[in-house]
N, CA, C and O of each residue as an XYZ file, in Angstrom:
464
protein
N      -7.255      4.574      9.021
C      -6.045      3.849      9.370
C      -5.180      3.661      8.117
O      -5.687      3.288      7.059
N      -3.913      3.913      8.239
C      -2.978      3.838      7.117
C      -2.712      2.388      6.712
O      -2.411      1.543      7.555
N      -2.824      2.114      5.421
C      -2.545      0.788      4.871
C      -1.085      0.742      4.420
O      -0.730      1.319      3.392
N      -0.255      0.064      5.181
C       1.180      0.018      4.872
C       1.489     -0.813      3.622
O       2.649     -0.919      3.223
N       0.474     -1.395      3.012
C       0.668     -2.173      1.793
C       0.115     -1.479      0.557
O      -0.023     -2.107     -0.493
N      -0.206     -0.179      0.667
C      -0.652      0.533     -0.529
C       0.522      0.671     -1.495
O       1.678      0.528     -1.098
N       0.225      0.948     -2.756
C       1.270      0.961     -3.789
C       2.370      1.982     -3.497
O       3.537      1.718     -3.787
N       2.024      3.146     -2.928
C       3.052      4.148     -2.651
C       3.958      3.706     -1.502
O       5.158      3.980     -1.518
N       3.398      3.035     -0.523
C       4.219      2.490      0.558
C       5.199      1.458      0.003
O       6.353      1.397      0.428
N       4.733      0.650     -0.947
C       5.606     -0.342     -1.575
C       6.691      0.331     -2.411
O       7.825     -0.146     -2.455
N       6.352      1.433     -3.072
C       7.356      2.193     -3.829
C       8.395      2.762     -2.864
O       9.595      2.705     -3.135
N       7.937      3.309     -1.742
C       8.877      3.863     -0.756
C       9.819      2.790     -0.205
O      10.982      3.070      0.088
N       9.315      1.569     -0.067
C      10.154      0.462      0.424
C      10.987     -0.168     -0.699
O      11.739     -1.115     -0.470
N      10.841      0.374     -1.915
C      11.567     -0.104     -3.105
C      11.161     -1.519     -3.508
O      11.936     -2.237     -4.140
N       9.935     -1.917     -3.137
C       9.398     -3.196     -3.571
C       8.852     -3.082     -4.998
O       8.769     -4.072     -5.724
N       8.485     -1.868     -5.380
C       8.008     -1.567     -6.726
C       8.872     -0.417     -7.239
O       9.050      0.580     -6.540
N       9.411     -0.544     -8.455
C      10.270      0.524     -8.986
C       9.453      1.742     -9.422
O       8.246      1.657     -9.653
N      10.151      2.874     -9.526
C       9.525      4.087    -10.042
C      10.551      4.858    -10.863
O      11.757      4.653    -10.730
N      10.053      5.741    -11.703
C      10.904      6.618    -12.507
C      11.097      7.898    -11.701
O      10.337      8.856    -11.841
N      12.122      7.897    -10.861
C      12.346      8.957     -9.879
C      12.731     10.282    -10.535
O      13.552     10.327    -11.450
N      12.110     11.364    -10.039
C      12.437     12.725    -10.450
C      13.273     13.400     -9.363
O      14.224     14.123     -9.659
N      12.906     13.156     -8.099
C      13.617     13.758     -6.966
C      13.310     12.953     -5.707
O      12.203     12.442     -5.537
N      14.299     12.850     -4.836
C      14.095     12.174     -3.556
C      15.017     12.771     -2.513
O      16.167     13.103     -2.801
N      14.509     12.905     -1.306
C      15.324     13.234     -0.143
C      14.748     12.491      1.050
O      13.941     11.577      0.875
N      15.144     12.863      2.249
C      14.695     12.136      3.443
C      13.218     12.347      3.761
O      12.644     11.586      4.540
N      12.592     13.367      3.174
C      11.200     13.710      3.479
C      10.219     13.234      2.414
O       9.080     12.891      2.733
N      10.648     13.209      1.148
C       9.696     12.954      0.073
C      10.322     12.271     -1.130
O      11.542     12.215     -1.284
N       9.441     11.753     -1.977
C       9.818     11.116     -3.231
C       8.890     11.644     -4.317
O       7.672     11.684     -4.145
N       9.482     12.050     -5.438
C       8.722     12.518     -6.599
C       9.092     11.632     -7.780
O      10.271     11.372     -8.021
N       8.083     11.169     -8.518
C       8.334     10.261     -9.637
C       7.276     10.464    -10.713
O       6.188     10.976    -10.452
N       7.621     10.049    -11.926
C       6.699     10.173    -13.048
C       5.542      9.197    -12.894
O       5.737      8.034    -12.542
N       4.335      9.685    -13.164
C       3.136      8.858    -13.095
C       3.179      7.830    -14.219
O       3.539      8.167    -15.347
N       2.817      6.582    -13.929
C       2.808      5.535    -14.954
C       1.628      5.677    -15.914
O       1.619      5.073    -16.987
N       0.633      6.478    -15.526
C      -0.531      6.724    -16.369
C      -0.726      8.238    -16.480
O      -1.675      8.783    -15.917
N       0.175      8.923    -17.210
C       0.161     10.392    -17.214
C      -1.104     10.988    -17.826
O      -1.639     10.490    -18.817
N      -1.562     12.069    -17.201
C      -2.730     12.800    -17.663
C      -2.336     14.087    -18.378
O      -3.203     14.856    -18.794
N      -1.033     14.327    -18.524
C      -0.490     15.480    -19.244
C       0.917     15.089    -19.704
O       1.443     14.052    -19.299
N       1.524     15.929    -20.554
C       2.880     15.632    -21.034
C       3.846     15.441    -19.872
O       4.710     14.565    -19.909
N       3.695     16.257    -18.851
C       4.458     16.093    -17.611
C       3.449     15.777    -16.507
O       2.516     16.545    -16.274
N       3.637     14.662    -15.840
C       2.752     14.270    -14.737
C       3.617     13.587    -13.676
O       3.966     12.412    -13.790
N       3.945     14.350    -12.657
C       4.799     13.870    -11.571
C       3.956     13.736    -10.307
O       3.136     14.601     -9.997
N       4.167     12.653     -9.591
C       3.527     12.437     -8.295
C       4.546     12.716     -7.204
O       5.708     12.322     -7.315
N       4.114     13.392     -6.154
C       4.958     13.649     -4.995
C       4.330     13.029     -3.771
O       3.158     13.266     -3.478
N       5.108     12.233     -3.054
C       4.593     11.588     -1.842
C       5.533     11.852     -0.675
O       6.753     11.784     -0.823
N       4.958     12.152      0.484
C       5.805     12.254      1.671
C       6.191     10.857      2.135
O       5.467      9.890      1.895
N       7.318     10.761      2.789
C       7.754      9.482      3.342
C       7.155      9.257      4.730
O       7.581      8.371      5.471
N       6.183     10.059      5.057
C       5.457     10.006      6.322
C       4.170      9.211      6.076
O       3.456      9.512      5.120
N       3.848      8.218      6.893
C       2.643      7.430      6.652
C       1.377      8.231      6.957
O       1.071      8.520      8.114
N       0.652      8.583      5.902
C      -0.583      9.346      6.056
C      -1.479      9.047      4.871
O      -1.011      8.988      3.734
N      -2.750      8.858      5.125
C      -3.685      8.497      4.070
C      -4.176      9.696      3.283
O      -4.373      9.598      2.071
N      -4.377     10.822      3.943
C      -4.991     11.988      3.304
C      -4.212     13.259      3.628
O      -3.344     13.267      4.502
N      -4.535     14.326      2.914
C      -3.954     15.637      3.190
C      -4.205     16.031      4.639
O      -3.300     16.516      5.319
N      -5.428     15.825      5.114
C      -5.763     16.185      6.492
C      -4.914     15.413      7.496
O      -4.421     15.990      8.465
N      -4.741     14.119      7.273
C      -3.888     13.321      8.162
C      -2.452     13.842      8.141
O      -1.795     13.933      9.178
N      -1.978     14.183      6.942
C      -0.616     14.697      6.807
C      -0.437     15.969      7.616
O       0.514     16.083      8.390
N      -1.338     16.926      7.448
C      -1.175     18.210      8.136
C      -1.430     18.095      9.636
O      -0.874     18.870     10.414
N      -2.253     17.153     10.048
C      -2.519     16.978     11.481
C      -1.415     16.221     12.198
O      -1.140     16.493     13.367
N      -0.774     15.269     11.514
C       0.136     14.350     12.200
C       1.620     14.540     11.913
O       2.457     14.120     12.712
N       1.961     15.162     10.794
C       3.376     15.415     10.502
C       3.796     16.679     11.249
O       2.985     17.577     11.474
N       5.062     16.739     11.626
C       5.514     17.963     12.289
C       5.726     19.069     11.249
O       5.785     18.804     10.049
N       5.837     20.292     11.725
C       5.946     21.444     10.826
C       7.156     21.352      9.904
O       7.092     21.807      8.761
N       8.245     20.780     10.373
C       9.446     20.641      9.540
C       9.179     19.730      8.338
O       9.599     20.036      7.222
N       8.485     18.619      8.563
C       8.163     17.697      7.477
C       7.201     18.355      6.493
O       7.393     18.261      5.280
N       6.180     19.013      7.002
C       5.200     19.672      6.128
C       5.886     20.736      5.278
O       5.699     20.775      4.061
N       6.669     21.587      5.906
C       7.368     22.654      5.181
C       8.325     22.067      4.154
O       8.358     22.525      3.011
N       9.090     21.079      4.534
C      10.048     20.459      3.617
C       9.341     19.837      2.424
O       9.801     19.969      1.290
N       8.227     19.160      2.672
C       7.499     18.536      1.565
C       7.072     19.583      0.543
O       7.299     19.416     -0.655
N       6.453     20.663      1.016
C       5.959     21.663      0.071
C       7.090     22.470     -0.566
O       6.940     22.934     -1.696
N       8.205     22.650      0.120
C       9.375     23.271     -0.523
C       9.918     22.344     -1.613
O      10.416     22.811     -2.637
N       9.822     21.042     -1.394
C      10.248     20.085     -2.415
C       9.332     20.107     -3.632
O       9.787     19.879     -4.753
N       8.044     20.379     -3.423
C       7.148     20.554     -4.564
C       7.691     21.677     -5.443
O       7.776     21.527     -6.662
N       8.058     22.800     -4.829
C       8.606     23.926     -5.591
C       9.936     23.550     -6.238
O      10.193     23.932     -7.380
N      10.770     22.820     -5.538
C      12.043     22.383     -6.091
C      11.820     21.559     -7.368
O      12.524     21.743     -8.360
N      10.844     20.657     -7.334
C      10.546     19.816     -8.501
C       9.979     20.662     -9.635
O      10.331     20.447    -10.796
N       9.113     21.613     -9.324
C       8.596     22.529    -10.352
C       9.759     23.241    -11.028
O       9.772     23.376    -12.252
N      10.732     23.696    -10.252
C      11.920     24.347    -10.815
C      12.729     23.367    -11.659
O      13.187     23.709    -12.749
N      12.898     22.164    -11.157
C      13.664     21.141    -11.867
C      13.011     20.792    -13.204
O      13.702     20.537    -14.191
N      11.687     20.781    -13.231
C      10.947     20.486    -14.461
C      10.925     21.677    -15.416
O      10.536     21.552    -16.577
N      11.350     22.837    -14.905
C      11.397     24.069    -15.698
C      10.007     24.450    -16.243
O       9.864     24.795    -17.416
N       8.997     24.380    -15.376
C       7.628     24.687    -15.809
C       7.015     25.869    -15.068
O       5.851     26.201    -15.294
N       7.776     26.502    -14.194
C       7.202     27.595    -13.413
C       6.682     28.707    -14.323
O       5.584     29.223    -14.113
N       7.457     29.067    -15.314
C       7.076     30.175    -16.197
C       5.897     29.797    -17.103
O       4.964     30.584    -17.256
N       5.929     28.618    -17.695
C       4.875     28.208    -18.628
C       3.584     27.809    -17.906
O       2.498     27.933    -18.471
N       3.694     27.339    -16.679
C       2.517     27.009    -15.880
C       2.397     25.527    -15.567
O       2.982     24.677    -16.237
N       1.640     25.252    -14.552
C       1.451     23.886    -14.070
C       0.177     23.851    -13.231
O      -0.372     24.889    -12.863
N      -0.272     22.661    -12.943
C      -1.414     22.465    -12.049
C      -0.995     21.521    -10.939
O      -0.358     20.497    -11.186
N      -1.358     21.872     -9.710
C      -1.163     21.004     -8.553
C      -2.521     20.446     -8.158
O      -3.497     21.186     -8.039
N      -2.574     19.145     -7.958
C      -3.833     18.499     -7.572
C      -3.553     17.536     -6.428
O      -2.552     16.819     -6.430
N      -4.437     17.533     -5.470
C      -4.443     16.467     -4.489
C      -5.895     16.071     -4.273
O      -6.763     16.927     -4.101
N      -6.147     14.786     -4.283
C      -7.491     14.255     -4.072
C      -7.524     13.650     -2.672
O      -6.545     13.061     -2.213
N      -8.651     13.801     -2.009
C      -8.741     13.284     -0.647
C     -10.053     12.537     -0.443
O     -11.138     13.091     -0.618
N      -9.928     11.282     -0.073
C     -11.096     10.464      0.210
C     -11.833     10.006     -1.041
O     -11.545     10.442     -2.155
N     -12.778      9.128     -0.823
C     -13.536      8.534     -1.930
C     -14.268      9.582     -2.756
O     -14.198      9.556     -3.985
N     -14.966     10.498     -2.107
C     -15.699     11.530     -2.844
C     -14.773     12.499     -3.562
O     -15.174     13.125     -4.544
N     -13.544     12.631     -3.089
C     -12.567     13.504     -3.723
C     -11.801     12.836     -4.854
O     -10.960     13.467     -5.493
N     -12.086     11.564     -5.106
C     -11.449     10.851     -6.203
C     -10.075     10.268     -5.880
O      -9.314      9.943     -6.791
N      -9.753     10.135     -4.600
C      -8.447      9.579     -4.224
C      -8.426      8.085     -4.531
O      -9.296      7.338     -4.083
N      -7.425      7.656     -5.300
C      -7.319      6.253     -5.690
C      -6.320      5.467     -4.842
O      -6.479      4.260     -4.658
N      -5.292      6.145     -4.326
C      -4.305      5.483     -3.465
C      -4.358      6.162     -2.099
O      -4.242      7.384     -1.998
N      -4.535      5.362     -1.056
C      -4.700      5.897      0.294
C      -3.362      6.240      0.942
O      -3.035      5.758      2.026
N      -2.605      7.077      0.255
C      -1.376      7.682      0.790
C      -1.389      9.093      0.226
O      -1.430      9.263     -0.992
N      -1.356     10.109      1.081
C      -1.403     11.484      0.608
C      -0.366     11.687     -0.488
O       0.795     11.303     -0.346
N      -0.801     12.293     -1.572
C       0.112     12.586     -2.675
C      -0.368     13.804     -3.437
O      -1.537     14.186     -3.373
N       0.559     14.398     -4.156
C       0.255     15.581     -4.940
C       0.644     15.293     -6.393
O       1.675     14.676     -6.662
N      -0.191     15.747     -7.316
C       0.084     15.618     -8.743
C       0.603     16.960     -9.241
O       0.043     18.007     -8.918
N       1.662     16.927    -10.020
C       2.149     18.111    -10.725
C       1.942     17.827    -12.207
O       2.594     16.954    -12.779
N       1.026     18.576    -12.822
C       0.708     18.418    -14.243
C       1.217     19.631    -14.991
O       1.012     20.764    -14.555
N       1.888     19.401    -16.126
C       2.454     20.533    -16.890
C       2.829     20.048    -18.286
O       2.565     18.907    -18.666
N       3.459     20.964    -19.043
C       3.984     20.614    -20.346
C       3.036     20.837    -21.496
O       3.404     20.647    -22.655
N       1.826     21.237    -21.190
C       0.825     21.529    -22.201
C      -0.294     22.331    -21.535
O      -0.371     22.400    -20.308
N      -1.156     22.935    -22.351
C      -2.293     23.663    -21.806
C      -3.254     22.646    -21.194
O      -3.689     21.705    -21.858
N      -3.568     22.846    -19.948
C      -4.438     21.923    -19.222
C      -5.817     22.558    -19.133
O      -5.948     23.733    -18.790
N      -6.839     21.778    -19.442
C      -8.206     22.290    -19.464
C      -8.643     22.920    -18.163
O      -8.115     22.626    -17.091
N      -9.621     23.791    -18.288
C     -10.179     24.497    -17.138
C     -11.158     23.600    -16.411
O     -11.983     22.933    -17.035
N     -11.067     23.584    -15.104
C     -12.012     22.841    -14.262
C     -13.167     23.769    -13.948
O     -12.964     24.877    -13.451
N     -14.356     23.327    -14.233
C     -15.546     24.147    -13.956
C     -16.291     23.643    -12.748
O     -17.314     24.213    -12.371
């Protein structure tokens, strides 16, 4: 069940400020307050969903497509496509998800270690 009081929901309602990178009617992208790389942007859909699975099961195809096209738009805006980037999404407790609102991390700006 979606918690409408999670931190990302509060950011979407503008109850908590963020350092916005990009926003439209489908999604919001902002700089992470605890960056794990020189560039660390979080992307969240404006659709209430706790996990990636919930997002893909419950959002319509237009929202899903728009969200992921916006990921590419932000990658272009950050000018990191050529140098490289990492996309991460964590799902559930075992997956290391800390906020129960589906989100994607865009990490870039430096060489990022290999995950083994």
